[in-house]
C-alpha positions as CSV (number, residue, x, y, z in Angstrom):
1,X,74.9,160.4,-68.5
2,X,74.5,161.5,-72.1
3,X,71.2,162.0,-74.0
4,X,70.1,161.0,-77.5
5,X,70.9,164.6,-78.6
6,X,74.5,164.0,-77.7
7,X,74.9,161.1,-80.1
8,X,73.0,163.0,-82.9
9,X,75.2,166.1,-82.4
10,X,78.4,164.0,-82.7
11,X,77.2,162.5,-86.0
12,X,76.0,165.9,-87.2
13,X,79.4,167.4,-86.6
14,X,81.2,164.6,-88.4
15,X,78.9,164.8,-91.4
16,X,78.8,168.7,-91.5
17,X,82.6,168.7,-91.8
18,X,82.8,166.0,-94.4
19,X,82.8,165.7,-98.2
20,X,79.3,164.3,-98.0
21,X,78.1,167.8,-96.8
22,X,79.7,169.5,-99.8
23,X,78.4,166.9,-102.2
24,X,74.7,167.3,-101.4
25,X,72.6,170.3,-102.7
26,X,70.6,170.4,-99.5
27,X,71.4,170.4,-95.8
28,X,72.3,168.3,-92.8
29,X,69.6,168.1,-90.2
30,X,68.9,166.6,-86.8
31,X,65.6,164.7,-86.3
32,X,63.6,166.0,-89.3
33,X,63.9,167.2,-92.8
34,X,62.3,170.5,-93.9
35,X,58.8,170.0,-95.0
36,X,58.4,169.6,-98.8
37,X,62.2,169.6,-99.4
38,X,63.1,168.5,-102.9
39,X,66.8,168.6,-102.3
40,X,69.4,166.1,-101.3
41,X,69.3,166.2,-97.5
42,X,70.9,164.2,-94.7
43,X,68.8,163.6,-91.6
44,X,70.3,162.3,-88.4
45,X,68.3,160.9,-85.5
46,X,69.0,158.8,-82.4
47,X,66.2,156.5,-81.5
48,X,67.4,155.1,-78.2
49,X,70.1,155.3,-75.7
50,X,70.6,153.4,-72.4
51,X,72.2,154.6,-69.2
52,X,75.3,153.6,-67.3
53,X,79.0,154.2,-67.5
54,X,79.2,152.8,-71.0
55,X,76.0,153.9,-72.8
56,X,74.8,152.3,-76.1
57,X,72.7,154.1,-78.6
58,X,71.1,153.4,-82.0
59,X,71.2,156.1,-84.6
60,X,70.0,156.6,-88.1
61,X,71.6,158.6,-90.9
62,X,69.2,159.0,-93.8
63,X,70.4,160.4,-97.2
64,X,67.4,161.7,-99.1
65,X,67.7,161.9,-102.9
66,X,64.9,163.2,-105.1
67,X,63.6,160.9,-107.8
68,X,64.6,161.6,-111.4
69,X,62.2,163.7,-113.6
70,X,60.9,160.4,-115.0
71,X,59.9,159.4,-111.5
72,X,62.5,156.7,-111.3
73,X,64.8,156.2,-108.3
74,X,68.1,158.0,-108.9
75,X,70.3,155.0,-108.1
76,X,73.4,156.6,-109.6
77,X,73.2,159.6,-107.3
78,X,72.2,157.5,-104.2
79,X,75.3,155.3,-104.8
80,X,77.7,158.3,-105.1
81,X,76.4,159.8,-101.8
82,X,76.3,156.4,-100.0
83,X,79.9,155.8,-100.9
84,X,80.9,159.1,-99.4
85,X,78.9,158.4,-96.3
86,X,80.4,154.9,-95.9
87,X,83.8,156.5,-95.4
88,X,82.5,158.6,-92.4
89,X,80.1,156.1,-91.0
90,X,81.7,152.7,-91.4
91,X,83.4,153.0,-88.0
92,X,85.0,155.6,-85.8
93,X,86.9,155.4,-82.6
94,X,87.6,158.3,-80.1
95,X,88.4,158.5,-76.4
96,X,84.9,159.3,-75.3
97,X,82.9,157.3,-77.9
98,X,82.9,154.9,-80.9
99,X,80.4,154.0,-83.5
100,X,80.0,151.6,-86.4
101,X,77.5,150.9,-89.1
102,X,75.2,148.0,-88.2
103,X,73.4,147.8,-91.5
104,X,72.4,149.8,-94.6
105,X,69.3,149.8,-96.8
106,X,67.5,151.7,-99.5
107,X,64.0,152.7,-98.4
108,X,61.5,153.6,-101.1
109,X,57.9,154.7,-101.0
110,X,55.6,156.5,-103.4
111,X,56.9,159.9,-102.6
112,X,60.4,159.6,-101.2
113,X,63.5,157.4,-101.4
114,X,66.5,157.5,-99.1
115,X,69.5,155.5,-98.1
116,X,69.6,154.5,-94.5
117,X,72.6,153.8,-92.3
118,X,71.7,152.3,-89.0
119,X,74.6,152.9,-86.5
120,X,75.5,151.5,-83.1
121,X,77.1,154.0,-80.7
122,X,79.1,153.3,-77.6
123,X,79.7,156.3,-75.3
124,X,82.3,156.0,-72.6
125,X,81.3,158.2,-69.7
126,X,84.2,159.2,-67.5
127,X,82.2,160.8,-64.7
């Protein structure tokens, strides 16, 4: 049986070896972003996974983009990074697992804004 860390690690590896990683000025992280980061960061977390021979998980990939100096949301930059992420996250199939994007959304609060990809994972356990 696999853990939530397994799914997060698979996504981390895919993103760390992609054009999205080279396009951002920050880092790719599992579970949490460095405190007070003002960079473009990608944060991956897996919020749930079930058990069995075919496990299903729900994962998030959040692309953080700082606001413009004027305080406005940097829609142009978010769009560029989201398009790069879509290529990786839309859907992927492998022998041991597959995943696909369930939905996407822009999340904004007073301090931060980020683009969220919510993914569904299916892990095929062979033992």
